[in-house]
N, C-alpha and C positions, 0 to 999 in steps of 0.2 A: 636456488636449486630446490627442487621439489622433494618432499619427504617421502621415502620409500617404505616407511614402517606400515605394516598391515594392522588394521584396526577392525574389530568386530562390527558387523553391520547392524546389530541391535541398537546401540546408541545412535547410529546414524538415522535409523528408522524413527526413533523417538524424536530426534530433532526435526525431522521432516514433518511428523505429526504436529509438533508445536508450531512449525511454520504455517501449516494449514489453519490452525486455530487463529493465528494472527489475521489471516485473510478473511475468515468468516466473520469474526467479531468487528473488525475494522470496517468492512463493507456494509454493515447494517446502518451506519450513521447517515450516509448521504441519501439513500432512498427513504429512510424513516423521516428525514427532514421535510419530505413532501407534506406530511401531516401537520407539522408545526408551521410550515410555510403557508398552508391554507388558512390557518387561524389568525395570521397577521398580514392580511391584505396582499398575499402573494409575494412577499418580499423574498427575493432570491438569497440575500445575505442571511436572513433568518433561517432559511432552509439549510444553510451550510454551518450553522452555529454548533450543532452536535459534532460534525466533522472537525470543526476548529478545536473544540474542547478535547476531542479524542487525541488530536495531534499536539495540542498545547502541552499535554502531559509529558510528551517526549522532551520538551524544552526544560521542564522542571526536573524530570527524573533521569535524563540522559547521563549526566555525570554521576549522580548517586548510584545508578544502576551499574555503572562500570566499577565503582568502588565496592559495591555489594558483591559483584562477581569476584573481585580480587579477595574479598574477606571470607566469603562462605562457599565459593566454588560454583560450578555450573549447575549441578543437580539441585542444590538447595535454593539457588536463585530462581531456577525454573519452577520449583514447587511453591515458592513464595509468590511468584507471579501468577500462578494458577489460582491460588486462594484469593488474591487481590482481584483477579479478573472475574471470578465467580461473584464476588461482592459487587463489583461494578455493574455487571449485567443485572444483578438483583435489584440494585437501586433504580436502574432504568425501568424494571418491571413495576416497582412501586410508583413511579411517576405516572403510570397509566391509571392509577386510582384517583388522581387529582386532575383538575382542569385548569385552563387559563395559565396565568403567569407562574403559579405554584407548580403545576405539572411540568412546565417547560424548565423551570429552575432545577427541579429534582432530576429531570432527564439529563440536563447538562452536567450536573454533578456526577451522575452515573457514567456518562460518557468520559468524563475526566478521569474517574477512578479506573475505568476499563482501559483507558490510555496508558495509565501507569503499568498495568499488566502487560500490554502489548510492547511497551518500551523494554521492560525487563526480559521478556521472551526474545525479542530481537537481539538484545545484548548477548544472550546465551547462544542462540542458534547460528548466527552469522559467523562469529569467530570459530565456533566449534566445527561447523561443517567445512569451513575453509581450511582449518588445521587438519581435520581428518582426511581431507583430500590431498594434503601435502602442499597446499598453496599453489601458486602458478595456475596453469591451465586446468589441472585436475581439481584444484580447489574451487575454481570458478565453475567447472562442470557440476560439482556437487551442490554448489549454491543454486545453480539453475534447476537442478532436480527438486531441491527444497522449494524453490520459487514456483515450480510447476504445481505442487500440491497446494501451495498458498493461493495460486490462481484458481485451482479447481474449487476450493471451498469459497473463495472470493466470488466466483461466478454464481454459485448456488445462492449466496446471501441476497443479492438484489432481486433474483427471481422469486424467492420465497416472500420477501417483503412486498414486492409489487403485486404478487398474487393475493396476499392477505389484505392489502389495502383496497385493491380493486379500483372502482371509480370514487374519487374523493368527493364527499358531500359535506354538508354542515354537521352531519351525524358521525363522520369519521373521527375516531379517537385513537390515541396511541396504543391502548390495550388491544386493538385489532391485530397487532403483530406479536401478541404474547407467545404464540407458538414458536416463533424464531428465538425469542428470549429463553424459552424452556429448552430448546435444542442447544443453545449456547451454553447454558448452565450445565446441561447433561454432558456435553463434550468436555468442559472443564473438569467435571467430577470424574469421569471415566479415565481421561488421560492422566489426571493427577494421581489416581489410585495405581494405575499401571506404572507410571514413572517412579512412584515411591517404592515399588516392588522390584524394579529392574536395577541392574548395576550400570551406572553411567561413569565411565572413567574420566578423570580430569586430565585432558591432554596437556603435556608439557610443551610450552612454546619455546622456540629457540632463544638463546641468550638469556634464559630466565634468571640465571645466577649473576649475570653481568650488570653493568650500570644501565638503568632504565631511563632513556632520554624522553623528554616530553614530546608527545606527538606533534605539538605545535611547532617544533623545530624543523619539521619536515615539510618543505614547500609543497610537494606533490600531495601530501595528506591534507594540508589546509585547503588547497584548491579542490580536493576531492570531497571534503566535508561540505563545502559550498555546493558542490555538484549534487550531493545527496539531498540537501535542502531543496534545491531546484527540481531534481528528478522526482521526488515524492509529490511535490506540488503539481508537477506536470501530469504524473500518472493518475492522481486523484481528480484533478481539476477537469481533465478532458472528458471522462465519462460522466462525472457528476453534473457539470454544467450542461452537457449534451442532453441529459435526462430532463432537466428543467426546460431546455430549448424545445424539445419535442412535445412537452406538456403544454407549452404556451405558444404554439404556432398560431398565427392569425387565421390560417385556414388549414383544416385537417389535423388539429391538435390530437395527440395520442393520450390515452388513459395512462395513469401511473403504472398500471400493470404492463401495458404494451411498451411504454417507454423504458420500463425496467428490463424488459427482455432485450431491448437494443443495447442498453448499458451492460447487461450481463454478457452479451456477445463480445463486447470489448474485452471483458475479463476472460472470456473463453479463449479469445485469440491470444491473450497473454499466456494462457495455459499451453496452447499449441506452440507458441513461440519459445516458451521455456523448455518444453519437451524437445523441440528441435535444437534449441540453443545448447542443451546439455551435451549433445554430440558435437556441435560446431565449436563450442568453447574449448573442447579438449584438443582441437586441432588448429584453431585460429587464435591469435593473441587477443587479449582483452582490449588492447588499444585499437586494433584494427576493427574488431567487432563493434565497439562502441561508436567509432567514427562512422562506420557504415550505416548503422541503424539510426543514428542521430541525423544524418543527412537525409535519409528517406523520410523520417518523421517530419522534418522541416518542410519538405516538399508537400507532404500530405496535409499538414495543418494549413500551410499557405494556400493550397488549392481549395480547401474547405472554406477558408475565409473569403476567397474571391468568387466562389461558385454561386450562381443564383439559387435561392431557396425554392424557386418555382419548379426547378428540375427535380422530378421525382423518380426514384428507382425502387425496385423490389429487391430486398436483400434477405438472406437467410438469417434468422435470429434463433438464439438458444432459449427455448421456452418449454416448460414442463418436461425437462430432460430429453427433449427431442428438438429437431429443427423445424421451423415453419417459416413462411414468407411474410414479410412485413414491408409495406410501402412507406418510404421515408424520403425526405429531401436528400439530395446527393451529398450535402454537407455532412450529414450524420454518417453515411457510409464511409466517407473519407476519414472521418475522425475515429470510427470503429477500427479501421485498418491500422491506425497508429498503435493499437494494442500489440500488434506483432513486433513493433519496434521497441516499445517501452519494456517488453517482457524480459529482455536480457540485459537491461541497463544497470539494474541494482547490483547484480553480481559482478559485472564488469567494473563499475565505479569502486565498489568495496575492495575488489581484488587489486586494482591499480593503486588505490590510496594506501593500503596497508603493506604493500610490497616493501620489504627491507626494514620494517619497523621493529622486528624481533619481539622482545618482551614488552614493547610499548603497545602491542596489539590490544591488550585488555583495556587500557586507558583509551585507546583510539576508538574502540567499539562503543564505549560510553559516550564519547563526543559525537560519534556518528548518530547514535540514537537521539541525542539532543537536537541534531540538525533535521531530524525527520519532522520536526514541527512545521517544516515547509509544506507538508501535506495539508495543514490546516490554514496557514496564512495565505498561500498563493491562490487556492480556490476561493477563499473569502474575498481576496482582492479582485479576482476575476469576476465574481458575481456582484461585487460592489460596482464594477464598471458596467455590468448589465443594468443594474438599477439606475445608475447615474445617466446612462445613455438611453433610458426608456426602452429597455429590453432589446438592445442591439447585441444579441448573443455572439454573433460571429466576430464583431470587433473585439470582444473580450478575450478572444483567443490569441491576441497579441501577447498576453502574459505567458502562456506555454510556448509560443513561438520564440520569444526572446530566451526563455529557459533552455530550449533545445539548441539554440545557437551557442549558448555557453557550454553545454555538454559536448558539442562538437569541438569547441576550443579546448576543453579539458582533455579530450581524447588525443588531439593532435599535438598540443603544446603543454598544457598544464600538468599532465600526468608523468612527464619526464622527470626522473629523479635528479635533484641537484646536490643532495647531501652525500 
């Protein structure tokens, strides 16, 4: 049953702003990897190392973040995360002062520290938005709204990075994207000050005074945690690998800037999907919505893998805060359209997995954040396949295809409560 208690919109707005920060900082890693990729003989796996470190932090910090949330509450956890995030981006900025292995090592440390921040922020915003919406369809709708702002800033990040990098040459260095790092640190500072000044209530979760069961005792939660691992890997791997694919075409390769606009369009469609999904999720069950979008995504990825790369299409891309036309292989267009499907998956999986957990939601949220490490592992695996098969990018999409098949299974079977 959904909670009918009215809650002020101010804390909801603050949580949505934090959701946006997660998208902006996280989406710097993959496009920035183009710089390090060019320094190490074009290795796709090297290009994804920053992304891996960003998400590896979730594996380390997931459980501690949930414990921290229980100990000091939502607001204090968010403020701590903001300070850590500022430091993480600052370390990445310092990496631009060095070259070679030293610069790469410092950058990876910075990405890892920034990942700690993203994990803690996710631990706060997801259960808080779901609880403020009263759970159920309304909780899922509020998660979709937060996800929309996440997609908006996530769309802007690769556009900025791609524009600052331009054409990669031997003279391209990481400090070329310092402007993006300055913006990230400024966002952290401003939101941190505002958050410290406003009153953020600590929402009481149902059965708080009762016996708290381990989330691992709930079958639908365990399968949902696996679903989050797979979902984040699919969401990140599709556009990240597609960007490298467009930059390494045997004929008609795109510049990092142009490829970045195509990848940004994927994130823009996630924004569109989440805005539409906020209204749809309030009327359609999370189970049916997840099953529908997973089925469509499977068809799109499968079609992209089987389509000839010689077939070119002109597609609208989001560049310089406006739309322009870009000629790409049809494979890229099909993969970009998957963004409409992945846009509503996070809220649906989270909503289904925590249903009926009561006071176990806080612990469950920490476990969920630990499983976000999939966003680093699966794209690395996917790009490892690219290197292993001598740049057969489309074959590597077998990884997200299998992942989408699992999400369809979870929607139809795995999400049903057995406890």
